[in-house]
KEBAFI-443181 format. One record per atom (N, C-alpha, C): y, x, z; residue in three letters. Coordinates in steps of 0.2 Angstrom, whole numbers, padded with zeros to 4 digits, always signed. Last residue first. Layout:
REM KEBAFI-443181
YXZALA/...
This chain:
REM KEBAFI-443181
-0034+0024-0061UNK/-0033+0021-0067UNK/-0040+0018-0069UNK/-0025+0024-0045UNK/-0032+0025-0049UNK/-0031+0021-0055UNK/-0015+0034-0034UNK/-0016+0028-0039UNK/-0022+0030-0042UNK/-0004+0037-0020UNK/-0010+0038-0024UNK/-0011+0032-0029UNK/+0011+0045-0016UNK/+0008+0039-0018UNK/+0002+0040-0022UNK/+0012+0057-0003UNK/+0013+0055-0010UNK/+0009+0049-0011UNK/+0022+0057+0012UNK/+0015+0057+0009UNK/+0016+0054+0002UNK/+0034+0057+0019UNK/+0032+0063+0015UNK/+0025+0063+0012UNK/+0028+0046+0031UNK/+0034+0050+0029UNK/+0032+0056+0025UNK/+0016+0036+0024UNK/+0018+0040+0029UNK/+0024+0044+0026UNK/+0019+0021+0013UNK/+0016+0028+0015UNK/+0019+0030+0021UNK/+0018+0008+0002UNK/+0020+0010+0009UNK/+0016+0016+0011UNK/+0024+0011-0015UNK/+0019+0010-0010UNK/+0021+0012-0003UNK/+0038+0003-0022UNK/+0035+0009-0019UNK/+0030+0008-0014UNK/+0036-0007-0037UNK/+0040-0004-0031UNK/+0036+0002-0028UNK/+0036-0022-0047UNK/+0034-0015-0045UNK/+0038-0012-0040UNK/+0028-0037-0052UNK/+0034-0033-0049UNK/+0031-0026-0047UNK/+0018-0040-0060UNK/+0024-0045-0060UNK/+0030-0041-0057UNK/+0009-0029-0070UNK/+0011-0031-0063UNK/+0017-0035-0063UNK/+0004-0024-0082UNK/+0007-0030-0082UNK/+0009-0033-0075UNK/-0002-0012-0079UNK/+0003-0012-0083UNK/+0007-0018-0083UNK/-0008-0004-0065UNK/-0008-0011-0068UNK/-0001-0011-0072UNK/-0018+0006-0057UNK/-0013+0006-0062UNK/-0013+0000-0066UNK/-0021+0003-0039UNK/-0023+0004-0046UNK/-0017+0004-0051UNK/-0019+0011-0024UNK/-0016+0006-0029UNK/-0018+0008-0036UNK/-0027+0012-0010UNK/-0027+0015-0016UNK/-0024+0010-0021UNK/-0018+0009+0005UNK/-0023+0007+0000UNK/-0022+0011-0006UNK/-0017+0011+0023UNK/-0015+0013+0016UNK/-0021+0011+0011UNK/-0013+0005+0036UNK/-0018+0003+0032UNK/-0017+0004+0024UNK/-0002+0007+0043UNK/-0008+0010+0045UNK/-0014+0008+0041UNK/+0014+0011+0037UNK/+0008+0006+0036UNK/+0003+0010+0039UNK/+0025+0019+0040UNK/+0026+0013+0037UNK/+0020+0008+0036UNK/+0029+0029+0053UNK/+0024+0026+0050UNK/+0026+0020+0047UNK/+0040+0033+0060UNK/+0040+0036+0053UNK/+0034+0033+0050UNK/+0048+0021+0071UNK/+0042+0026+0069UNK/+0043+0028+0062UNK/+0063+0021+0081UNK/+0059+0019+0075UNK/+0054+0024+0073UNK/+0072+0025+0090UNK/+0065+0024+0092UNK/+0061+0021+0087UNK/+0084+0027+0084UNK/+0081+0033+0086UNK/+0073+0032+0089UNK/+0084+0015+0070UNK/+0085+0017+0077UNK/+0082+0023+0079UNK/+0091+0018+0054UNK/+0086+0017+0059UNK/+0087+0019+0066UNK/+0100+0012+0040UNK/+0100+0017+0046UNK/+0095+0014+0051UNK/+0089+0007+0026UNK/+0094+0006+0031UNK/+0094+0012+0036UNK/+0079+0008+0016UNK/+0084+0013+0016UNK/+0090+0012+0021UNK/+0070-0002+0015UNK/+0068+0004+0018UNK/+0073+0009+0019UNK/+0077-0012+0007UNK/+0074-0014+0014UNK/+0072-0008+0018UNK/+0082-0012-0005UNK/+0085-0007-0001UNK/+0083-0008+0007UNK/+0068-0015-0014UNK/+0075-0015-0014UNK/+0078-0010-0010UNK/+0054-0015-0015UNK/+0057-0016-0008UNK/+0064-0016-0008UNK/+0041-0022-0025UNK/+0048-0019-0025UNK/+0051-0020-0018UNK/+0024-0020-0020UNK/+0030-0024-0021UNK/+0036-0019-0021UNK/+0010-0014-0030UNK/+0014-0014-0024UNK/+0021-0017-0025UNK/-0006-0021-0034UNK/-0001-0016-0035UNK/+0004-0016-0029UNK/-0018-0027-0031UNK/-0015-0028-0038UNK/-0010-0023-0039UNK/-0033-0024-0024UNK/-0026-0024-0023UNK/-0023-0023-0030UNK/-0047-0034-0031UNK/-0044-0029-0026UNK/-0036-0029-0026UNK/-0045-0043-0042UNK/-0049-0037-0042UNK/-0046-0032-0038UNK/-0043-0059-0050UNK/-0043-0055-0043UNK/-0048-0049-0043UNK/-0047-0066-0061UNK/-0042-0060-0062UNK/-0041-0056-0055UNK/-0055-0076-0058UNK/-0058-0070-0060UNK/-0053-0064-0061UNK/-0047-0087-0055UNK/-0049-0083-0050UNK/-0053-0076-0051UNK/-0036-0094-0062UNK/-0039-0088-0065UNK/-0042-0084-0059UNK/-0040-0112-0059UNK/-0036-0106-0058UNK/-0040-0100-0061UNK/-0044-0124-0073UNK/-0044-0121-0066UNK/-0040-0115-0065UNK/-0046-0130-0084UNK/-0049-0123-0084UNK/-0048-0121-0077UNK/-0050-0148-0083UNK/-0045-0142-0084UNK/-0049-0136-0083UNK/-0057-0160-0080UNK/-0058-0156-0086UNK/-0054-0150-0088UNK/-0054-0163-0067UNK/-0052-0168-0072UNK/-0052-0164-0079UNK/-0059-0153-0060UNK/-0062-0160-0058UNK/-0059-0165-0063UNK/-0052-0142-0063UNK/-0059-0143-0066UNK/-0061-0150-0065UNK/-0035-0145-0064UNK/-0041-0144-0060UNK/-0047-0145-0064UNK/-0023-0137-0075UNK/-0027-0143-0073UNK/-0033-0141-0069UNK/-0008-0128-0073UNK/-0015-0127-0074UNK/-0019-0134-0071UNK/+0008-0125-0079UNK/+0003-0129-0075UNK/-0004-0127-0077UNK/+0017-0109-0075UNK/+0014-0114-0080UNK/+0009-0118-0077UNK/+0031-0098-0070UNK/+0025-0103-0069UNK/+0023-0107-0075UNK/+0042-0090-0072UNK/+0035-0088-0076UNK/+0029-0093-0074UNK/+0052-0097-0066UNK/+0050-0091-0063UNK/+0043-0089-0066UNK/+0047-0114-0070UNK/+0052-0109-0069UNK/+0048-0103-0066UNK/+0037-0124-0071UNK/+0039-0120-0077UNK/+0044-0115-0076UNK/+0036-0132-0060UNK/+0030-0130-0064UNK/+0031-0125-0069UNK/+0049-0135-0056UNK/+0044-0131-0051UNK/+0037-0130-0054UNK/+0054-0142-0067UNK/+0056-0135-0065UNK/+0051-0131-0061UNK/+0040-0151-0075UNK/+0045-0151-0070UNK/+0047-0143-0069UNK/+0029-0154-0084UNK/+0035-0150-0086UNK/+0041-0150-0081UNK/+0025-0170-0077UNK/+0023-0164-0081UNK/+0030-0161-0083UNK/+0018-0179-0063UNK/+0024-0176-0066UNK/+0022-0170-0071UNK/+0009-0194-0061UNK/+0008-0187-0062UNK/+0014-0184-0066UNK/+0019-0205-0051UNK/+0014-0204-0057UNK/+0014-0196-0057UNK/+0023-0219-0041UNK/+0023-0212-0042UNK/+0018-0211-0047UNK/+0024-0232-0037UNK/+0027-0230-0043UNK/+0027-0223-0045UNK/+0015-0234-0027UNK/+0022-0235-0025UNK/+0027-0232-0031UNK/+0002-0232-0030UNK/+0004-0239-0029UNK/+0011-0240-0028UNK/+0001-0219-0043UNK/+0000-0222-0036UNK/+0003-0229-0036UNK/-0009-0212-0056UNK/-0004-0216-0054UNK/-0005-0219-0047UNK/-0015-0194-0058UNK/-0015-0201-0058UNK/-0009-0205-0056UNK/-0016-0180-0046UNK/-0015-0183-0053UNK/-0016-0191-0052UNK/-0013-0165-0039UNK/-0012-0173-0038UNK/-0011-0176-0044UNK/-0014-0152-0043UNK/-0019-0155-0039UNK/-0019-0162-0037UNK/-0011-0141-0054UNK/-0009-0148-0054UNK/-0015-0152-0050UNK/-0005-0126-0049UNK/-0011-0130-0049UNK/-0009-0137-0048UNK/+0003-0114-0058UNK/+0004-0120-0054UNK/-0002-0125-0055UNK/+0001-0097-0060UNK/-0002-0104-0061UNK/-0001-0109-0056UNK/+0006-0085-0057UNK/+0010-0089-0061UNK/+0007-0096-0063UNK/-0004-0078-0050UNK/+0003-0079-0046UNK/+0007-0084-0050UNK/-0014-0074-0059UNK/-0015-0080-0054UNK/-0008-0082-0051UNK/-0008-0063-0065UNK/-0010-0069-0069UNK/-0010-0075-0064UNK/-0006-0053-0054UNK/-0001-0055-0059UNK/-0003-0062-0062UNK/-0008-0055-0037UNK/-0012-0054-0043UNK/-0008-0057-0049UNK/+0006-0048-0028UNK/+0002-0053-0029UNK/-0002-0052-0036UNK/+0007-0032-0019UNK/+0009-0037-0024UNK/+0004-0042-0025UNK/+0011-0027-0003UNK/+0006-0028-0008UNK/+0008-0033-0013UNK/+0022-0028+0006UNK/+0021-0022+0002UNK/+0016-0022-0003UNK/+0034-0042+0008UNK/+0029-0037+0011UNK/+0028-0031+0006UNK/+0038-0050-0007UNK/+0037-0051+0000UNK/+0032-0046+0003UNK/+0047-0055-0019UNK/+0044-0049-0017UNK/+0044-0049-0010UNK/+0055-0065-0025UNK/+0048-0067-0023UNK/+0044-0060-0021UNK/+0067-0060-0028UNK/+0067-0065-0023UNK/+0060-0067-0021UNK/+0069-0042-0026UNK/+0067-0048-0031UNK/+0065-0054-0026UNK/+0082-0036-0015UNK/+0075-0037-0017UNK/+0074-0043-0022UNK/+0094-0033-0010UNK/+0093-0032-0017UNK/+0086-0032-0018UNK/+0100-0035+0002UNK/+0094-0030+0002UNK/+0092-0029-0005UNK/+0109-0045+0001UNK/+0112-0038+0000UNK/+0106-0033+0001UNK/+0102-0056+0003UNK/+0104-0055-0004UNK/+0106-0047-0004UNK/+0101-0056+0017UNK/+0095-0056+0013UNK/+0097-0053+0006UNK/+0115-0057+0021UNK/+0111-0051+0023UNK/+0104-0050+0019UNK/+0118-0069+0015UNK/+0121-0063+0013UNK/+0117-0057+0015UNK/+0110-0077+0023UNK/+0109-0077+0016UNK/+0112-0071+0013UNK/+0116-0076+0036UNK/+0109-0074+0035UNK/+0107-0073+0027UNK/+0129-0081+0033UNK/+0128-0074+0035UNK/+0121-0071+0034UNK/+0126-0094+0030UNK/+0130-0089+0025UNK/+0128-0082+0027UNK/+0120-0099+0041UNK/+0116-0099+0035UNK/+0120-0094+0030UNK/+0131-0098+0050UNK/+0126-0093+0051UNK/+0121-0093+0045UNK/+0139-0108+0045UNK/+0142-0101+0045UNK/+0136-0096+0046UNK/+0131-0119+0047UNK/+0132-0117+0040UNK/+0135-0110+0040UNK/+0132-0120+0061UNK/+0125-0119+0058UNK/+0126-0116+0050UNK/+0145-0123+0063UNK/+0143-0116+0064UNK/+0136-0114+0062UNK/+0145-0136+0061UNK/+0148-0132+0056UNK/+0146-0125+0057UNK/+0138-0141+0072UNK/+0135-0142+0066UNK/+0138-0137+0060UNK/+0147-0138+0082UNK/+0141-0135+0082UNK/+0138-0135+0075UNK/+0158-0146+0078UNK/+0159-0139+0079UNK/+0152-0136+0079UNK/+0152-0159+0079UNK/+0155-0156+0073UNK/+0156-0149+0073UNK/+0150-0160+0093UNK/+0144-0159+0088UNK/+0146-0157+0081UNK/+0163-0161+0097UNK/+0159-0155+0099UNK/+0153-0154+0095UNK/+0167-0173+0091UNK/+0171-0166+0089UNK/+0166-0160+0091UNK/+0158-0182+0097UNK/+0158-0181+0090UNK/+0161-0174+0088UNK/+0163-0181+0110UNK/+0156-0179+0108UNK/+0156-0178+0101UNK/+0176-0187+0108UNK/+0175-0180+0111UNK/+0168-0177+0109UNK/+0173-0200+0104UNK/+0176-0195+0100UNK/+0175-0188+0102UNK/+0158-0209+0103UNK/+0163-0205+0108UNK/+0166-0200+0104UNK/+0148-0215+0096UNK/+0155-0216+0094UNK/+0160-0213+0099UNK/+0133-0209+0090UNK/+0138-0209+0095UNK/+0144-0211+0092UNK/+0124-0206+0080UNK/+0122-0211+0085UNK/+0127-0211+0091UNK/+0128-0197+0071UNK/+0128-0204+0068UNK/+0126-0209+0074UNK/+0127-0186+0078UNK/+0134-0188+0076UNK/+0133-0196+0074UNK/+0113-0184+0076UNK/+0116-0185+0083UNK/+0123-0188+0082UNK/+0112-0181+0063UNK/+0109-0187+0065UNK/+0112-0189+0072UNK/+0119-0169+0062UNK/+0121-0174+0058UNK/+0119-0181+0061UNK/+0110-0161+0071UNK/+0117-0163+0073UNK/+0120-0168+0069UNK/+0099-0161+0062UNK/+0099-0164+0069UNK/+0106-0166+0071UNK/+0104-0153+0051UNK/+0102-0160+0050UNK/+0102-0164+0057UNK/+0106-0141+0058UNK/+0112-0144+0055UNK/+0110-0152+0054UNK/+0093-0137+0060UNK/+0098-0139+0066UNK/+0104-0142+0063UNK/+0089-0135+0047UNK/+0086-0140+0051UNK/+0090-0142+0057UNK/+0097-0124+0044UNK/+0097-0130+0040UNK/+0094-0136+0044UNK/+0093-0114+0053UNK/+0100-0117+0053UNK/+0100-0123+0049UNK/+0080-0112+0048UNK/+0081-0115+0055UNK/+0088-0118+0056UNK/+0082-0107+0035UNK/+0079-0113+0036UNK/+0080-0116+0043UNK/+0087-0095+0039UNK/+0091-0099+0035UNK/+0088-0106+0036UNK/+0076-0089+0047UNK/+0082-0091+0050UNK/+0087-0096+0046UNK/+0067-0087+0037UNK/+0065-0092+0042UNK/+0072-0094+0046UNK/+0074-0077+0030UNK/+0072-0084+0026UNK/+0071-0089+0032UNK/+0073-0067+0040UNK/+0080-0070+0037UNK/+0079-0076+0034UNK/+0059-0065+0040UNK/+0063-0067+0046UNK/+0070-0070+0044UNK/+0058-0059+0028UNK/+0054-0065+0029UNK/+0057-0069+0035UNK/+0065-0047+0029UNK/+0067-0052+0024UNK/+0064-0059+0025UNK/+0058-0041+0040UNK/+0065-0043+0040UNK/+0067-0048+0035UNK/+0044-0043+0048UNK/+0046-0042+0042UNK/+0053-0045+0040UNK/+0042-0049+0061UNK/+0043-0042+0060UNK/+0045-0039+0053UNK/+0041-0062+0063UNK/+0036-0059+0059UNK/+0036-0051+0059UNK/+0044-0077+0071UNK/+0046-0069+0072UNK/+0040-0066+0068UNK/+0049-0091+0076UNK/+0046-0088+0070UNK/+0048-0081+0069UNK/+0046-0102+0090UNK/+0049-0096+0087UNK/+0045-0093+0081UNK/+0039-0112+0096UNK/+0044-0114+0091UNK/+0047-0108+0087UNK/+0030-0106+0105UNK/+0028-0108+0098UNK/+0033-0110+0093UNK/+0037-0106+0117UNK/+0038-0101+0112UNK/+0035-0102+0105UNK/+0043-0122+0121UNK/+0037-0118+0120UNK/+0039-0112+0115UNK/+0048-0135+0132UNK/+0050-0130+0127UNK/+0044-0125+0127UNK/+0039-0150+0135UNK/+0042-0144+0137UNK/+0043-0139+0132UNK/+0044-0167+0131UNK/+0039-0162+0130UNK/+0043-0155+0132UNK/+0053-0177+0132UNK/+0051-0175+0138UNK/+0045-0169+0137UNK/+0059-0181+0120UNK/+0053-0185+0122UNK/+0050-0182+0129UNK/+0069-0172+0118UNK/+0071-0178+0120UNK/+0065-0183+0121UNK/+0062-0157+0127UNK/+0065-0160+0121UNK/+0067-0168+0123UNK/+0066-0146+0141UNK/+0062-0152+0137UNK/+0066-0154+0131UNK/+0072-0139+0152UNK/+0069-0136+0146UNK/+0064-0141+0143UNK/+0086-0149+0156UNK/+0080-0146+0158UNK/+0077-0143+0151UNK/+0101-0155+0165UNK/+0098-0152+0159UNK/+0091-0149+0161UNK/+0100-0169+0176UNK/+0103-0163+0173UNK/+0099-0161+0167UNK/+0094-0178+0185UNK/+0099-0180+0180UNK/+0103-0175+0177UNK/+0084-0172+0191UNK/+0090-0173+0195UNK/+0096-0176+0191UNK/+0072-0170+0185UNK/+0077-0165+0183UNK/+0084-0167+0187UNK/+0063-0180+0190UNK/+0061-0173+0190UNK/+0067-0168+0189UNK/+0072-0191+0190UNK/+0068-0190+0196UNK/+0066-0182+0196UNK/+0079-0191+0177UNK/+0082-0193+0183UNK/+0078-0190+0190UNK/+0069-0188+0167UNK/+0075-0184+0168UNK/+0079-0185+0175UNK/+0060-0199+0171UNK/+0058-0192+0171UNK/+0064-0187+0172UNK/+0067-0211+0169UNK/+0065-0209+0176UNK/+0063-0201+0176UNK/+0079-0216+0159UNK/+0074-0211+0159UNK/+0072-0208+0165UNK/+0085-0228+0163UNK/+0084-0226+0156UNK/+0079-0221+0155UNK/+0086-0228+0177UNK/+0080-0231+0174UNK/+0079-0230+0167UNK/+0098-0223+0179UNK/+0093-0219+0181UNK/+0086-0222+0177UNK/+0106-0234+0177UNK/+0107-0229+0172UNK/+0101-0224+0173UNK/+0103-0242+0188UNK/+0101-0245+0181UNK/+0102-0239+0176UNK/+0108-0235+0198UNK/+0101-0235+0198UNK/+0099-0238+0190UNK/+0121-0223+0197UNK/+0119-0230+0196UNK/+0111-0230+0195UNK/+0123-0209+0199UNK/+0128-0214+0202UNK/+0125-0221+0202UNK/+0116-0201+0191UNK/+0117-0199+0198UNK/+0120-0204+0202UNK/+0117-0206+0179UNK/+0111-0207+0182UNK/+0111-0205+0190UNK/+0130-0204+0175UNK/+0129-0210+0178UNK/+0122-0211+0181UNK/+0128-0190+0168UNK/+0131-0191+0175UNK/+0130-0198+0178UNK/+0124-0188+0156UNK/+0119-0190+0161UNK/+0122-0192+0168UNK/+0135-0184+0149UNK/+0132-0190+0147UNK/+0127-0193+0152UNK/+0137-0171+0156UNK/+0142-0176+0156UNK/+0139-0183+0154UNK/+0125-0165+0153UNK/+0127-0166+0159UNK/+0132-0172+0160UNK/+0126-0164+0138UNK/+0120-0167+0142UNK/+0122-0169+0149UNK/+0137-0155+0137UNK/+0137-0162+0134UNK/+0132-0166+0137UNK/+0133-0144+0143UNK/+0138-0147+0146UNK/+0139-0154+0143UNK/+0122-0140+0134UNK/+0121-0142+0141UNK/+0126-0146+0144UNK/+0130-0138+0122UNK/+0125-0143+0122UNK/+0123-0145+0130UNK/+0136-0126+0127UNK/+0140-0132+0125UNK/+0136-0138+0125UNK/+0125-0118+0130UNK/+0130-0119+0135UNK/+0134-0126+0134UNK/+0121-0116+0117UNK/+0116-0119+0122UNK/+0120-0122+0128UNK/+0131-0109+0112UNK/+0130-0116+0109UNK/+0126-0119+0114UNK/+0129-0097+0118UNK/+0135-0100+0119UNK/+0135-0108+0117UNK/+0117-0094+0112UNK/+0117-0095+0119UNK/+0123-0098+0121UNK/+0122-0091+0099UNK/+0117-0097+0100UNK/+0117-0099+0108UNK/+0128-0079+0101UNK/+0132-0085+0099UNK/+0128-0091+0101UNK/+0117-0071+0101UNK/+0121-0072+0107UNK/+0125-0078+0107UNK/+0112-0072+0088UNK/+0108-0074+0094UNK/+0112-0075+0100UNK/+0122-0066+0081UNK/+0121-0074+0081UNK/+0117-0076+0086UNK/+0122-0053+0086UNK/+0128-0057+0086UNK/+0127-0064+0086UNK/+0108-0050+0083UNK/+0111-0050+0090UNK/+0117-0054+0091UNK/+0108-0050+0069UNK/+0104-0054+0073UNK/+0106-0055+0080UNK/+0118-0040+0066UNK/+0119-0047+0064UNK/+0115-0052+0068UNK/+0112-0029+0071UNK/+0118-0031+0074UNK/+0120-0038+0072UNK/+0101-0028+0063UNK/+0100-0029+0070UNK/+0106-0032+0073UNK/+0108-0024+0051UNK/+0106-0031+0052UNK/+0103-0033+0059UNK/+0110-0011+0055UNK/+0116-0015+0053UNK/+0114-0023+0054UNK/+0098-0005+0058UNK/+0103-0006+0063UNK/+0108-0011+0062UNK/+0083-0006+0054UNK/+0089-0008+0050UNK/+0094-0010+0056UNK/+0072-0004+0061UNK/+0072-0001+0055UNK/+0078-0002+0051UNK/+0071-0011+0073UNK/+0072-0004+0074UNK/+0073-0001+0067UNK/+0070-0026+0078UNK/+0073-0023+0071UNK/+0075-0016+0072UNK/+0067-0031+0090UNK/+0062-0028+0086UNK/+0064-0025+0080UNK/+0080-0037+0093UNK/+0077-0032+0097UNK/+0071-0028+0094UNK/+0080-0047+0083UNK/+0085-0041+0083UNK/+0082-0035+0087UNK/+0070-0055+0086UNK/+0070-0052+0080UNK/+0075-0046+0080UNK/+0076-0059+0099UNK/+0070-0056+0099UNK/+0069-0052+0092UNK/+0087-0066+0094UNK/+0088-0061+0098UNK/+0082-0056+0098UNK/+0082-0076+0086UNK/+0086-0071+0083UNK/+0087-0065+0087UNK/+0074-0084+0095UNK/+0071-0081+0089UNK/+0075-0076+0086UNK/+0083-0087+0106UNK/+0077-0083+0107UNK/+0074-0080+0100UNK/+0092-0095+0099UNK/+0094-0089+0102UNK/+0089-0085+0103UNK/+0084-0106+0094UNK/+0087-0101+0089UNK/+0089-0095+0093UNK/+0079-0111+0106UNK/+0074-0108+0101UNK/+0078-0104+0096UNK/+0091-0116+0111UNK/+0087-0111+0115UNK/+0082-0107+0110UNK/+0096-0125+0102UNK/+0099-0119+0102UNK/+0095-0114+0106UNK/+0082-0133+0092UNK/+0087-0133+0097UNK/+0090-0126+0098UNK/+0071-0137+0086UNK/+0076-0135+0082UNK/+0083-0134+0086UNK/+0062-0141+0096UNK/+0060-0136+0091UNK/+0066-0133+0087UNK/+0072-0143+0112UNK/+0068-0145+0106UNK/+0066-0139+0101UNK/+0081-0141+0122UNK/+0074-0139+0123UNK/+0070-0141+0117UNK/+0093-0145+0115UNK/+0093-0140+0121UNK/+0086-0137+0122UNK/+0092-0154+0106UNK/+0096-0148+0104UNK/+0096-0143+0110UNK/+0086-0164+0113UNK/+0082-0161+0107UNK/+0086-0155+0105UNK/+0095-0169+0122UNK/+0090-0164+0125UNK/+0086-0161+0119UNK/+0102-0179+0116UNK/+0104-0172+0116UNK/+0100-0167+0118UNK/+0095-0190+0121UNK/+0094-0188+0114UNK/+0096-0181+0113UNK/+0100-0191+0133UNK/+0093-0190+0133UNK/+0091-0187+0126UNK/+0113-0195+0130UNK/+0112-0188+0134UNK/+0104-0186+0133UNK/+0110-0208+0125UNK/+0112-0202+0121UNK/+0111-0195+0124UNK/+0107-0214+0137UNK/+0102-0213+0132UNK/+0104-0208+0127UNK/+0119-0212+0144UNK/+0113-0209+0147UNK/+0108-0208+0141UNK/+0135-0209+0140UNK/+0129-0213+0138UNK/+0123-0210+0139UNK/+0152-0209+0145UNK/+0145-0207+0145UNK/+0140-0212+0143UNK/+0166-0208+0136UNK/+0162-0213+0139UNK/+0155-0211+0139UNK/+0172-0195+0134UNK/+0176-0201+0136UNK/+0172-0206+0140UNK/+0170-0178+0136UNK/+0166-0185+0135UNK/+0170-0190+0138UNK/+0174-0163+0129UNK/+0177-0169+0133UNK/+0173-0175+0131UNK/+0172-0146+0129UNK/+0169-0152+0129UNK/+0172-0158+0133UNK/+0178-0132+0120UNK/+0179-0136+0126UNK/+0176-0143+0125UNK/+0167-0119+0115UNK/+0171-0125+0113UNK/+0172-0130+0119UNK/+0163-0110+0123UNK/+0165-0108+0117UNK/+0169-0113+0113UNK/+0168-0111+0140UNK/+0164-0113+0135UNK/+0167-0111+0128UNK/+0169-0099+0153UNK/+0173-0103+0148UNK/+0169-0105+0142UNK/+0166-0088+0161UNK/+0165-0095+0163UNK/+0170-0099+0159UNK/+0155-0076+0153UNK/+0162-0078+0154UNK/+0162-0086+0156UNK/+0143-0064+0156UNK/+0144-0071+0156UNK/+0152-0073+0157UNK/+0135-0052+0148UNK/+0141-0053+0153UNK/+0143-0060+0151UNK/+0121-0041+0146UNK/+0124-0047+0145UNK/+0130-0048+0150UNK/+0114-0027+0138UNK/+0118-0030+0144UNK/+0121-0036+0142UNK/
């Protein structure tokens, strides 16, 4: 159940309207990194989160706050677009907004493209969704930064600063929710990656470029977390260890992901695609196979 209170989460004051800037603000109303996309993404993730009621509460808290942010952005847009309703010259700044939308907010981005559910990242795998949310907040923070750089109106800057700051607040909350699951950082889903292959960094871009770029050797992203560089057969290297792939490699560590309090509507079925898990001594990560409630884990040697 939703209840609307006729008061903005942050009071908006615009001193000097700027219709062109109002058009730019539409990016945070109906754009890919905007408040509507965030509100829908987190809220739908929350509705689907029947296996972890605590983190469902987090998702619904932040999803609902994002609707309040949408209201703030909408108020900013309306105030900046107000001259469109009074002056022909202002209306000519964006005829689409003026004629089709009446000089108000609409579910379009700053280029006039309609909002789409394709913006939403919802997998139903909680830790994956939390990572998507952290990235989404980061992208929104950057958009607010850039908007601030394009206006000198003090009231507008203050409102955008408020919104930008809340993105970092949400990043902290999502990061804490992910960390508290106590999963290995690269343990995703239920089936483990093939041990040898997973640690091979494929050096696919070689040689020197025209802009001073060159082939990088022994960088942290090539040598950390067990990684090591592998050269392409096209330049005389051994290539990837494709031969190491031999069916399902093992199962992932789940941390506390499956131990949370569940909704009364949650299913006891954890997977409908049970796999026989081989005995692998050098598996990069271990954990518990997805099973039906009470079912024993099978293995083959």
